N, C-alpha and C positions, 0 to 999 in steps of 0.2 A: 293620681298618686300613679307613679308610675311599675309597674313587678316585672322582676325578672325572675324567670325559674334558676330553680338553685338544688344543691346535693348537702346535707346536714350532715357532716361525721362526727360519731362521738367515739372514742379512739377507750373509752372505758368501758364500754357497752360493747367488748367482741367485734370491736368496728362499726358499728350500726351506721347504717346510712337511708339513709328520708329524701325521700324527692317532696319539695315544695315550692314557695315564693318567695323571693326577699323584695321590701319597700325598704326606703328612708322618711323618715321625720327630720321635722327642725333639731331634736338632739341626739335620734339614737338610729341603729341601723336594726332588723328584724327582721327573721324569720318563721314562717310560719308553714305548719301542715297539717293533715286530719289531727295529728295527736302533738305535736309540739308547738313552744309558741316561745320562738326562743331570741332575746333580747340586749343588743350590746350598744353599752352610752356612745360617743363618737369619741372622747377625750380617753376611748380605753382600746381602739380598733384599732389594729394593723393591717395593714392591706399590701401583699404581692401578688407575684403572677407566678405561674407553677403549673404541673401536668406536660404533654409531651407539647415539644414547643414552646410550653408556656404560657401556651395560649390561655388556662384558666386564669383566675381571679377570685384570690382568696381573703377572706375576712375571718381575723379572728380577732379571739378577746386577749387585751396582751395580760389577763390578770388569770385567764382557763386557757393554756395549751392544750388541751384535750379535743376542744368541738373547734373543728373548722366549718365553713360551707364554702363553697364557693358554685360560682355560678360560669358560663359557657360564654355568655352574651356582652361581649365588652361593649356594647354601648353602654354599659352601667360605670366606664370611665367617665361620661359627660354628665354624670347626675348631677343636678345644681345644688342639692343639698351637703354632699359631698364637697364639692366647687365652691362651699362659704365658710368650708373650714383651712383653715391655711394648712395646716401640720397635714392634714388627710391629703391633700391639693400639693405637697409635696412628694408622698407616699404614692398618690396615683402617679404623677411623673416617674420616679423610681420603676415604678411595675411595668408602665408602660415603656418606658427602655428599656428594658430587661426583654421584655417582650419584641420590642423593633428589633432588638441588636439579633436574636437567636432569629430571626426572619428576615435581616437583612443579610447573617452571619448563613444561612441555609441557602439565599440567594445565590451566595458568592459559591459558595459550593458546586451547586450546580451549576452557573455559570462556569464555571472552572473547569467540570466534568465536562460540561459541551465542548469548550474551547479545546480541551484536551484530544476528546474525538475528532473534531474534526481536523483538529492541528496534527492528529496520525493520521488520519484519512489521504490528509492535503500531501503529509510528509511519506508517504507510503514508498513510492519507486525508491525514496533515499533510505529507509528501511530496509526493504526488500534487496535495494544493492547492499546495504550493507553485509545481512547475514549472507548473501550471495558467496561476498569474499571471506567469510568466514568458514564460509564448509569447503568441506575436504575433494580435491581436485577427482579423488574414488570413487565420489557420486556420479558424479555426470562421467566417467567411463562407465559405471555401471550403467546406467539409464542408458547410453550410448551403445554399447555393446549388444543391451535385450530389442532396443529400436532396428540395431543394425541387422540383429537376426530376423527381425520378421519381413525388412526391407530385402533382404538376400531373397527371399523366394518369390519376390515381385519384381526385381530385376534381372536382366543380364547379363552379366560381366563381362570386360575386356579384359583378357589375362596378357600382358605381354608387358615382359622386364624393362624390354628395352625402351619400348613409349614410355613406360614410368617413368624412368630413369632421366630421358632426356628433360619430359617436365617438370619433373624435381630439379632437373638441373638451373631452368630459367627460372624457378619460384625460390631457387635458393635465399638471394636475399630477403625477398618476406617470409618463410619460415623461419628463418634465421632470427626472425624481430619476434617469433612464439616461442623459440626457445630460449630467447634470453625471460620469458614470461614462466619457463616453466609447462610449457605445453608440449607434447609431441603429435606430429600430424602424421596420419597415417590417409595416404590415397590411394583412392578408388574410380575406373573407368566403369559409365555403363553405358551400353547402347538403348537407346531414349532420342526420342527425335526433338523432344519438347527442349527449347533453349534454357537451361537452368544448370545448377551446382548448386549444393547445398548440404550445409556442415552437419555433423550431430554430435552433441554432447559428449566433452572427453576429445575430442581432434580427428574424428573421424571424417574426411572431404571425400567428397561424391561429385566427378564431373561427365556430367549427360553428352553424347554425342554429339546432340540438336546444340550444346554451346560449342564445342569445336568449328562443327561445318556452319555455324551462321558467324560466327569473330570471323575480324578480317587482317588480326595482328597477333601477336602476343600480349602486345599493351592492353587490350584488349580483356582478353582473357583474365589475366594478370590483376585487373582490376575489379571484375568478377571474385578471384580467388580472394583478394586481398579484403573484401566485403564479408565472406563464406569465413575468413579467417578471423573478422574483429568479431563475428558474433560467437565462437568458441570465446575469444579473450575476453569479450565483456559478458560472457555468463549470461547469454541474453535464454538461452534454454532453461538452466536452473531457476533464472529469475522469472520467468514466466510462469515453472511451477508453483516456486513459492508465491507469485501475487495472487493463486491462487487463493490461499490460506487465508484465514481469518485475521484480522486484525489484531485480534489481543492473544493469540497464537502467536504471530508474529511477532511481537511487543514480548512474549514472555522468551522467547527464540534469542531476541537482539540482546535483554539484560540478564539474561541467563543461559541454557546451554543449548545450543546451535543443533547437537545429534537430535532434540527433541521431537525438530520435524522430520527426520531421517525417513523413517516410514514411509512418510506423504510422498516424499522427492523420490525415494527407490523404488517405490511400486508401480510410479510412473511409465517405466518401462516398456516399449509399444505402442502407446498411446499417441498415435502421430497429431492427433488434434490439439493435447493438451503442450505438445510443444510448438503452437504456432508463433512467431514470431510478431510482437506489435508495430504497427505505423514506426511508433517511436523508435522500437530495437532498431528497422530497416536506415532509418532516419542516422543512429546512432552509429550503427555499421557503415552506411556510407561513408561517414565522416573520418571516423574510426578507422577505415580500410584505406581511405585517402594519405592520411597519415603515415602509413606504413610502408605504404607507395613511394612518398617521397623521402623516408629512412631510408629504402632499400636502393632508392638513385632510380626506379622505372617511371616512366611519364603518367604521372596520373591522367590524361587526356583521356586513356586508354578508356581512363571507365564512362566518360561524357561518349567518346563514341560509343560504344556499346549501348546505351543507355537509349541514345541516337536510335539504335538496329533494332533494338525496343519499340520502341516508338514506332517505328514503320510495319512492324510486324503482325498482326492479328492470327486469329481462330486458335489452330490447334497448336500451333508451336508455341505459344506465350502459355496456353494452359496448366501446361506442367510449371513455370515460372510462377503465376498470379498463383494459384492455389496450394502447391506443397510450404508448408510451415509458415508460411507467411501473409501477410496483408501487408501488399505491399505500396506504396504513397505512389501516387500519381504518375509516372514517368517525367513526363515535362515538367512537373514538379522538381523531383531529383533535379535535371539535369541542368535548370537553373540556378538551385541550390551551387551547386557542384560547380558551375560557369563563377558563379561568383567568388569564391572558394578557391579559384585558381586564378583573379582576377585578383584578390587580397594576396594570395602567396604565390606569384608567377614562378614557373618551372620551364628548365630548357635541358632536362636529361636525354642523352643520345637514344634511339630508337634501340630496341633489344638487338641484337647480331644473328644469332639464332636463325634460320631459315625457318618460319611460320607457316612457308605454301608445303614446303615439304613434307612439314609433320603433318599437315594436314591431309597430306597424299595418303601417310602410311597407316594416319589411323584409320581415313575409311577404308581403307584394305580388309583391315580388323572388323568390319561390319557385315 
């Protein structure tokens, strides 16, 4: 005789609970404990599932609803005495179905939750970019201003309005692209031998003397400038900051109020490491910068030739370029991608007429 651990409940006696055993005979169900011997004829038994997750099997007397007996031992469903009675077999199937549906429902809910989390993780870049595009430009300007104060203490600036105006005259077709997008550019020159230029959140662009020294044409300088301008318009700095925020906070900002992350963004100013551009951002800036050059009718081959110059250089000249606010992809890889782009969209724009060598000489006198 198979016995199952069970609990006896009598609601008429202050919800009395007793632990005991249940077993079956050919004609009845029985519960026994030290002081209780309770029997239900098979023709009066009702069977149902219940409890948390419907994991418990309940036995009741159809003529006495005050007393219930339940077991958590689900093997009771297989008891041969129960299966020999057709009306009980139907009740067993119904109870198992309810329990099974709850189980499958729970599995489905958990699976959907996990899939949602996985989906959020894989779509994080899309979410980050969407939130960044909803954020006001003033956030980036605040961060950029704080960061500019920090770098102002580290670099020696070149102040020459004549050189600045000449540079901006050449760059005007490019900067006009940003004006259409509501971004204003502030240009600065600094004395630093590293082959570099960088853009800060909000539109401040810094050209280092090493870039001018090592470039061979205006097209090369404009190629670098277009890349840096793309960092601004694609809001890479802001996206980099937002990307470090927890996924659920991001989701709240996406479907709620974006100002919920304002504090996190605005407190980033002055922290260079937190504004580092990813390799994906660098690739994106190359492609967007190339598009800006084409729209400005500036030969984009200058971007390729400049990367070739970088590929030949080594040591201290590249230290700043490779480390400041970027994790740059391999230069050869970038050249390969840009050559492919040129092949797919060949251009034949005339060279910029302004004398670059004369500008370089005048620039070098400032150092």
